[in-house]
N, C-alpha and C positions, 0 to 999 in steps of 0.2 A: 564348879562350872558357873560362869556368870549367867545371870538371868537375861534372856533375850527380850529386847524392848523395841517397839516400833520407833522409827525416827520421827523427829518433829517435822511438820510440813514445811515446805520451802516456797520461795517466791519465784515464779517463772518469769524469765526475761527472754527477750529476743532481740538480736541485732539484725537489722535489715540494711542491705546496701544495693544500689542500683545507679545506673546513669540516667534513669528516667524518674524524675521526682514524683510524678503522679503515681508510680507504682508503690512508693512508700505509703501513700494514703490508702491505696487499694489493699495492700498487704496488711496494713494495720486493721482495716475493717474486717478482712477475712480472718485474721488471727483472733480478733475479739469475738467473732462468731464461734470460734472453736474453744477459746479459753476464758471467755467472760470479759468483763469490763477491764479497761486499762486504767491503772491508777498512777502511772508515771510514763511520761513521754519526753525524750530529750529533744533539743532543737535539732535541726538538720545539720549534720557535721560533715566535713570533707573526709573521704576515705582515701587517704594519701600516704599511708605508711608502707605500701607495697604496690608494685606493678604486676603482681602475680595474676590478677584477674583481668587485666586490660584486654587481652586477646578475646576473651569471652564476652565481657561486659562493656568494653569501650573505655573511654577516658572520662575524667571529671566525675568520679563516683561520689555519691552522697550516701550518708548513713544516718540511721535513726535507731535509738534504743527504746524499747517499751518494756514495761513490767505490768503484771496482771494482778488485780485485786484479790482474786481467789487463790489461796495457798493450796499446794498440792503435795502429794506423796513423791519423794525424790525418786522412787522406783519407776515412775512413769516417764523418765527422761528419754529412754530409747524409743518408746511409742511416740512421743512428741516429735523427736527428730525425724522419724519416718513420715509423720504427717507434714512437717514443714518441708521435707524433701518433695513430697507429692505436691504441695502448694507451689513450690518453685517450678515444677514441671508444667503446671497449668499455664504459666506465662512464657514457656519456651517458644521461640520462633527460629525456624531453620536450624534446629539442633543446638541452639545456644540459649542458656538461661539469661533472663533479663533482670532477675533479682536473686539475691542470696539471702536466705533466712537461717540464722544460726540460733537455736534455742539453748538455754542454760538455766541455771537457777542460782539464787543467792540464799545462803543460810547465814547464821550468826558468824560462822568461822571461815566461810569460803565462797568463792564464785566458781561454779562448775559449768563447763561447756560440753555439749555433745558434738561428736564428730564421727565421720565414717573412716577417718584415717588412723591407722594403728601407729604407735610409737612406744618407746620404752617407758614413758611416764604416763601412759594411758591404760585404763582398765576396760576390758571388754564387758559390755552390758548385755549383749545378746542381739540377735537380728541384724548383725553387721554394724552395730553402733558401739562406740567407745565413749568414755567420759574422761575429762581432764580437769583436775583442780588447777584453774588458771591463775587465781589470786587467793591469798590467804589473809585473814583479818588478824592483825596484831598491833598493839599499841595505839588503838583508836582509829586505824585506817586499813584499807586493803593494801597488800604488798605483793609484788611480783616474785615469781620464781625464775630461775635461769631460763626455763623454756617458755615463759609467758610471751605471747605475741607482743611486739613492740607497741602497737596501738593500745592494747589492754594494759600495758605497763605505764602508759602516759598519764600524767597528772590530771588532765581533763577527764579522761575516762574513769580513772580511779575516783574522782569527785562524783561522777555520775553513780558509780556503784556504791559509794558511801551513802548517797542520798537514798538509793533504793533500799539499802540495808536498813537505814533509819526507818523507812516506812514499814519494812518487814518486822523489825523489833517492836514497833508500836502495835502491829497486828498481833504479835505473839503475846504481848502484855494483856490484850483484851480477851485472850482465849481462856 
């Protein structure tokens, strides 16, 4: 029997999108209150790979990615998703969310996202939350799977995740 080992800590990330730019800043502040200092922040990007969210959020959605300095246990992902869902509800008006916050993490070998939606390639974590390995790291870069969302498979976002992974690897070297 193989010896059971604790996993390495991982780097928490969050994707935020909204039609209201000021909510990106408000959410960033609120997330840093929950998860500590942010050590990576993307520029504001268009969220235009899908119209799925237009009815709820409106048009001209803007997105920002953040990553947090404090590494954490990957087993906390479901708890974090529940917390980000609660944060989204704090900004609801007339039954509609005004911001979407999707947490995940970067490790040496993958980018994992939390979701409430089940699918054949997702693993149940508990409390109604699933995990998806959205990207895998091979040959010096993150790479998409057949199920990867088109925006996450795009070269600009892969470049962002490669930068975040670089920060993460440096942190591991200091441990």
